[in-house]
C-alpha positions as CSV (number, residue, x, y, z in Angstrom):
1,M,-11.7,-19.0,-4.9
2,S,-11.9,-17.8,-8.5
3,R,-11.0,-14.1,-8.8
4,I,-13.3,-11.5,-10.3
5,R,-11.8,-10.0,-13.4
6,F,-11.6,-6.2,-13.8
7,T,-9.0,-3.5,-14.5
8,R,-8.5,0.0,-13.3
9,R,-7.6,1.5,-16.7
10,L,-7.6,5.2,-17.1
11,P,-9.1,6.0,-20.5
12,A,-7.1,8.6,-22.4
13,A,-10.3,10.1,-23.6
14,V,-11.2,11.1,-20.0
15,A,-8.2,13.5,-19.8
16,A,-8.8,14.9,-23.2
17,A,-12.6,15.4,-22.9
18,G,-12.8,16.4,-19.2
19,L,-11.9,20.0,-19.6
20,A,-14.3,20.3,-22.5
21,L,-17.3,19.4,-20.4
22,A,-19.7,22.1,-19.4
23,V,-18.8,22.2,-15.8
24,A,-20.7,25.4,-15.1
25,A,-23.9,23.6,-15.9
26,C,-23.5,21.5,-12.8
27,G,-24.7,24.3,-10.5
28,G,-21.6,26.3,-9.6
29,E,-18.2,25.6,-8.3
30,S,-15.7,26.3,-5.5
31,S,-12.1,25.5,-5.1
32,N,-10.1,23.5,-2.6
33,S,-6.9,25.0,-1.0
34,D,-4.9,22.9,-3.5
35,G,-6.6,24.6,-6.4
36,T,-8.8,21.7,-7.5
37,T,-12.4,22.5,-8.5
38,V,-15.3,21.2,-6.4
39,A,-18.9,21.5,-7.5
40,A,-21.1,23.4,-5.1
41,A,-23.0,21.2,-2.6
42,D,-26.7,20.8,-3.1
43,E,-29.0,21.4,-0.1
44,L,-30.1,18.0,1.1
45,K,-32.8,17.0,3.6
46,P,-31.5,14.9,6.5
47,N,-35.0,13.5,7.1
48,A,-36.0,13.0,3.4
49,D,-38.6,10.3,2.7
50,L,-36.4,7.6,1.1
51,S,-39.4,5.7,0.0
52,K,-39.8,8.2,-2.8
53,Q,-36.3,7.6,-4.1
54,A,-34.8,4.8,-6.1
55,L,-31.1,4.0,-6.7
56,Q,-28.9,2.8,-9.4
57,I,-25.2,2.1,-9.0
58,T,-22.4,1.0,-11.4
59,V,-19.8,-1.4,-10.0
60,W,-17.4,-4.1,-11.0
61,P,-18.8,-7.7,-11.3
62,G,-18.7,-9.5,-8.0
63,Y,-17.5,-6.4,-6.0
64,T,-20.7,-6.2,-3.8
65,P,-22.9,-8.9,-2.3
66,E,-25.5,-10.4,-4.7
67,E,-28.2,-9.8,-2.1
68,L,-27.3,-6.1,-1.7
69,P,-30.3,-4.8,-3.6
70,A,-32.8,-6.7,-1.5
71,R,-31.1,-5.8,1.7
72,V,-30.9,-2.1,0.8
73,K,-34.5,-2.0,-0.1
74,Q,-35.5,-3.6,3.2
75,K,-33.1,-1.6,5.3
76,L,-33.4,1.9,3.7
77,K,-37.0,1.6,2.5
78,V,-36.1,2.9,-0.9
79,Q,-38.1,1.9,-3.9
80,G,-35.3,-0.3,-5.1
81,L,-31.6,-0.6,-6.1
82,K,-30.6,-1.4,-9.6
83,V,-27.0,-2.6,-10.2
84,A,-25.3,-1.9,-13.5
85,L,-21.9,-3.5,-14.1
86,H,-18.7,-2.2,-15.6
87,D,-15.7,-4.5,-16.3
88,T,-13.2,-1.6,-16.3
89,N,-12.9,2.0,-15.2
90,E,-12.9,2.9,-18.9
91,I,-16.4,1.6,-19.3
92,A,-17.6,3.3,-16.1
93,M,-16.1,6.6,-17.3
94,Q,-17.8,6.3,-20.6
95,K,-21.1,5.8,-18.9
96,L,-20.6,8.7,-16.5
97,T,-19.3,11.3,-18.9
98,A,-21.3,10.5,-22.1
99,S,-24.3,12.7,-21.2
100,G,-25.6,15.2,-18.6
101,D,-27.4,12.5,-16.7
102,S,-26.2,8.9,-16.8
103,G,-29.0,7.7,-14.5
104,I,-26.3,6.5,-12.1
105,D,-26.6,7.7,-8.5
106,V,-23.5,6.0,-7.0
107,A,-20.5,4.9,-8.9
108,F,-17.6,2.7,-7.8
109,V,-14.4,3.9,-9.5
110,S,-10.8,4.0,-8.6
111,G,-9.3,7.1,-6.8
112,Q,-7.7,8.8,-9.7
113,Y,-10.9,8.4,-11.7
114,A,-12.9,10.0,-8.9
115,Q,-10.4,12.8,-9.0
116,A,-11.0,13.2,-12.8
117,L,-14.8,13.1,-12.4
118,N,-14.5,15.8,-9.7
119,A,-12.3,18.0,-11.9
120,M,-15.1,17.8,-14.5
121,G,-17.7,19.0,-11.9
122,L,-19.6,15.8,-12.1
123,L,-19.6,14.8,-8.5
124,E,-21.8,15.9,-5.5
125,P,-19.6,16.8,-2.5
126,M,-20.1,14.4,0.4
127,H,-22.4,15.5,3.2
128,P,-20.7,13.9,6.3
129,E,-23.8,14.6,8.4
130,L,-25.6,12.0,6.3
131,I,-22.9,9.4,6.6
132,P,-22.3,8.9,10.3
133,N,-20.5,5.6,9.6
134,L,-17.6,7.6,8.2
135,A,-16.4,7.3,11.8
136,N,-15.6,3.7,11.1
137,L,-12.8,4.5,8.6
138,Y,-9.2,4.4,9.6
139,P,-7.8,7.9,10.1
140,E,-5.3,7.1,7.3
141,A,-8.3,6.7,4.9
142,T,-9.0,10.4,5.2
143,Q,-5.5,11.4,4.1
144,L,-5.5,10.0,0.5
145,S,-3.7,12.4,-1.8
146,Y,-6.3,12.4,-4.5
147,D,-9.1,13.5,-2.1
148,K,-7.8,14.5,1.3
149,G,-10.7,14.6,3.8
150,N,-13.0,12.5,1.6
151,K,-14.6,15.7,0.2
152,Y,-16.1,14.0,-2.8
153,S,-15.4,10.2,-2.5
154,V,-15.5,7.5,0.1
155,P,-12.9,4.7,-0.1
156,Y,-14.3,1.1,-0.5
157,T,-11.2,-1.0,-0.8
158,W,-7.4,-0.3,-0.9
159,G,-4.2,-2.1,-1.5
160,T,-0.9,-2.1,-3.3
161,T,1.0,-3.6,-6.2
162,G,3.9,-6.0,-6.0
163,I,5.5,-9.2,-7.1
164,C,3.4,-12.4,-6.8
165,Y,5.5,-15.5,-7.1
166,R,5.7,-19.3,-6.7
167,T,7.9,-20.0,-3.7
168,D,8.6,-23.5,-5.0
169,L,9.7,-22.4,-8.4
170,V,11.9,-19.4,-7.8
171,K,15.6,-20.0,-7.0
172,K,15.7,-16.7,-5.1
173,K,13.0,-14.7,-3.4
174,P,12.2,-11.6,-5.5
175,T,12.8,-8.3,-3.7
176,S,13.2,-5.8,-6.5
177,W,11.2,-4.6,-9.5
178,N,14.4,-5.5,-11.5
179,D,13.7,-9.2,-10.8
180,L,10.8,-8.8,-13.3
181,L,12.4,-6.2,-15.6
182,K,15.7,-8.1,-15.8
183,P,14.7,-11.7,-15.0
184,P,17.4,-14.3,-14.2
185,A,17.9,-17.1,-16.7
186,W,15.8,-19.5,-14.7
187,A,12.8,-17.1,-15.0
188,E,13.3,-16.4,-18.7
189,K,9.9,-16.2,-20.4
190,K,8.2,-17.0,-17.1
191,V,7.5,-13.5,-16.0
192,T,4.5,-11.2,-16.6
193,L,3.9,-7.4,-16.3
194,M,0.6,-5.7,-16.3
195,T,-0.8,-4.2,-19.5
196,T,-2.8,-1.2,-18.2
197,E,-1.0,2.1,-18.7
198,R,-0.1,3.3,-15.2
199,W,0.7,-0.2,-13.9
200,L,2.7,-1.2,-16.9
201,A,4.9,1.8,-16.2
202,L,5.0,1.4,-12.4
203,P,7.8,-1.2,-12.1
204,A,10.1,0.7,-14.4
205,L,9.4,4.1,-12.8
206,K,10.0,2.8,-9.3
207,S,13.2,0.8,-10.3
208,L,14.6,4.1,-11.7
209,G,13.6,6.0,-8.5
210,F,10.9,8.1,-10.2
211,S,7.4,8.9,-9.0
212,V,4.5,6.8,-10.3
213,N,2.8,10.2,-11.0
214,T,5.6,11.7,-13.0
215,D,4.7,13.7,-16.1
216,K,8.3,14.5,-17.1
217,D,9.0,13.4,-20.6
218,E,12.6,12.3,-19.9
219,E,11.6,10.1,-17.0
220,I,8.7,8.5,-18.9
221,Q,11.1,7.9,-21.8
222,K,13.6,6.2,-19.6
223,A,10.9,4.0,-18.2
224,K,9.8,3.1,-21.7
225,D,13.4,2.2,-22.7
226,L,13.6,-0.1,-19.7
227,L,10.3,-1.8,-20.6
228,M,11.2,-2.2,-24.2
229,A,14.4,-4.0,-23.1
230,A,12.4,-6.2,-20.7
231,K,9.7,-7.2,-23.2
232,P,11.7,-10.0,-25.0
233,H,12.2,-11.7,-21.7
234,L,8.6,-11.7,-20.6
235,L,6.0,-14.4,-20.9
236,A,3.2,-11.9,-21.5
237,L,1.6,-8.6,-20.6
238,D,-1.3,-9.8,-18.4
239,D,-3.8,-8.1,-16.2
240,T,-6.3,-10.9,-15.7
241,T,-4.8,-14.4,-15.8
242,F,-1.5,-14.0,-14.1
243,G,-2.8,-15.9,-11.0
244,D,-3.8,-18.8,-13.2
245,R,-0.4,-18.8,-14.9
246,L,1.2,-18.9,-11.5
247,K,-0.9,-21.8,-10.3
248,S,-0.2,-23.8,-13.4
249,G,3.6,-23.1,-13.2
250,E,3.6,-21.3,-16.6
251,A,4.8,-18.2,-14.7
252,V,7.1,-18.1,-11.7
253,M,6.9,-14.3,-11.0
254,V,4.3,-11.7,-12.0
255,E,3.4,-8.1,-11.3
256,A,0.1,-8.2,-9.4
257,W,-2.4,-6.3,-7.3
258,D,-2.1,-7.7,-3.8
259,G,-5.7,-8.9,-3.6
260,W,-5.4,-10.7,-6.9
261,C,-2.3,-12.6,-5.8
262,P,-3.7,-16.0,-5.0
263,T,-1.8,-16.4,-1.7
264,N,-4.9,-18.3,-0.3
265,D,-4.4,-21.1,-2.9
266,P,-4.7,-24.5,-1.0
267,K,-1.2,-25.6,-2.1
268,G,0.3,-22.7,-0.1
269,N,3.1,-22.1,-2.6
270,I,2.3,-18.5,-3.7
271,A,3.6,-15.4,-1.9
272,F,3.5,-11.7,-2.4
273,E,6.3,-9.1,-2.0
274,V,6.4,-5.3,-2.2
275,P,9.7,-4.5,-3.9
276,K,12.4,-2.6,-2.0
277,E,12.1,0.4,-4.4
278,G,8.5,0.9,-3.2
279,S,5.1,0.7,-4.9
280,D,1.7,2.4,-5.2
281,L,-1.4,2.8,-3.0
282,W,-4.5,2.1,-5.1
283,V,-8.0,2.9,-3.8
284,D,-11.4,2.0,-5.1
285,T,-14.0,4.5,-4.1
286,M,-17.7,5.3,-4.0
287,V,-18.9,8.6,-5.5
288,I,-22.2,10.3,-5.9
289,M,-23.1,11.8,-9.2
290,K,-24.0,15.5,-9.3
291,S,-26.9,14.6,-11.7
292,S,-28.4,12.2,-9.2
293,K,-32.0,13.0,-8.2
294,N,-31.8,10.6,-5.2
295,K,-28.9,12.2,-3.3
296,E,-30.3,11.5,0.2
297,A,-30.7,7.8,-0.6
298,A,-27.3,7.8,-2.2
299,H,-25.7,9.0,1.0
300,A,-27.8,6.5,3.0
301,L,-26.5,3.7,0.7
302,I,-22.9,4.7,1.3
303,N,-23.6,4.9,5.0
304,Y,-25.1,1.4,4.9
305,I,-22.1,0.0,3.1
306,L,-19.8,1.4,5.7
307,D,-21.6,-0.7,8.3
308,P,-19.0,-3.1,9.6
309,E,-21.1,-6.2,8.8
310,I,-21.6,-5.1,5.2
311,H,-18.2,-3.6,4.5
312,S,-16.3,-6.7,5.9
313,W,-17.9,-8.7,3.0
314,A,-15.4,-7.3,0.6
315,A,-12.4,-8.5,2.6
316,E,-14.0,-11.9,3.3
317,N,-15.1,-12.6,-0.3
318,I,-12.7,-10.8,-2.7
319,N,-9.6,-10.8,-0.4
320,Y,-9.2,-7.0,-0.6
321,K,-8.5,-4.9,2.5
322,V,-11.2,-2.4,3.3
323,P,-10.3,1.0,4.9
324,N,-12.9,0.4,7.6
325,K,-11.4,-0.2,11.0
326,A,-14.6,-1.6,12.6
327,A,-15.1,-3.9,9.6
328,M,-11.5,-5.3,9.6
329,E,-11.8,-5.9,13.4
330,R,-14.7,-8.3,12.7
331,L,-12.5,-10.6,10.7
332,Q,-10.5,-13.6,11.8
333,I,-7.5,-13.1,9.6
334,P,-5.2,-16.1,9.1
335,K,-1.6,-15.5,10.0
336,G,0.4,-14.5,7.0
337,S,-2.6,-13.3,5.0
338,L,-2.3,-10.1,3.0
339,L,-5.3,-8.8,4.9
340,E,-2.9,-8.3,7.9
341,T,-1.3,-5.3,6.1
342,K,-1.7,-2.3,8.4
343,P,-3.0,1.1,7.0
344,A,0.3,2.7,7.9
345,E,2.1,0.2,5.7
346,L,-0.2,0.9,2.8
347,L,0.4,4.6,3.1
348,N,4.1,3.8,2.4
349,G,2.9,3.4,-1.2
350,E,2.5,6.4,-3.5
351,S,-1.1,7.2,-4.2
352,L,-2.0,7.2,-7.9
353,V,-3.5,10.6,-8.9
354,D,-5.1,11.8,-12.1
355,L,-2.6,13.4,-14.4
356,G,-5.1,15.2,-16.7
357,Q,-3.7,15.7,-20.2
358,S,-0.4,14.1,-19.1
359,S,-2.1,10.7,-18.8
360,L,-1.9,10.6,-22.6
361,K,1.9,10.2,-22.2
362,Y,1.2,6.9,-20.5
363,T,-1.2,5.9,-23.2
364,R,1.5,6.4,-25.8
365,L,4.0,4.5,-23.7
366,S,1.6,1.5,-23.4
367,Q,0.8,1.6,-27.1
368,D,4.5,1.7,-28.0
369,I,5.4,-1.2,-25.7
370,K,2.6,-3.4,-27.0
371,A,3.5,-2.6,-30.6
372,G,7.3,-2.9,-30.2
């Protein structure tokens, strides 16, 4: 199956511009126990007439069923559902932060971006009473570090990052990030790392024993030095075509998100390994914009997507695990599939969180690696 192509890039402009937004204009604020800002919840009507509301979402291409608008209109009796697309989180954030009202009701963004939007006061807190299907989520899906308790976001898919490799072309199974950073002679110029900021840094940070969320200058510098030393031995920095490079044999080992590692290739010669130094836990989420005028319908949409029949589509069609226990139990998962990964195993990964202004340090690291 051909893979959809998108990235989870964190735009540097988000961190720089976020604090400058007029958060107070969003109707008041409160604070979580961890000190993060939460916009005050609007008063919503559980029995609102959804036929008077219409919805617009922004989502990655191929990330929801093509028939979702028709099914939502029929099931929820809303006026309609328009689907806008974004190829990257950067594009989504530009849409959502460019003006006071983007026209978007529900946005699909990765966890750290949801955290950034919430810090800007741009998200409506979730109203659990309007989303009874939250009960379908794994308990672990309520303990994600960027939003414990799902106060302002609902997870849609989740996974980790590791080494995707050709079992017939490697002379030794890769088990460490150093297999990519310091490739053996037989893998010279046949290895790729990702190009997006946080994922480019991830292998180096983990191999050095540092947090993927570090903001310490000395640790980021050590990671940069390691990446600069690795660059001459790489085939490329690649976020989108590494699977194709593996299939063709151009690459033998690549850094990859688990769902993008083509382990379901008919030849059966591609495998995935989480390195011994550990990795991340990435999550793609659904959020409701504070500016939405259709908040009851927005909650109804999220509740509908959490229906096991609907939510299982993502696992069946894009090979990404969903944090929905009832949905995953519907699937017939082939033995050895990455979909077998248990939630507790995923939580061994370190959740990526928004670093605010410190994200600019990773922007500079990425720019220096690409230019060096």
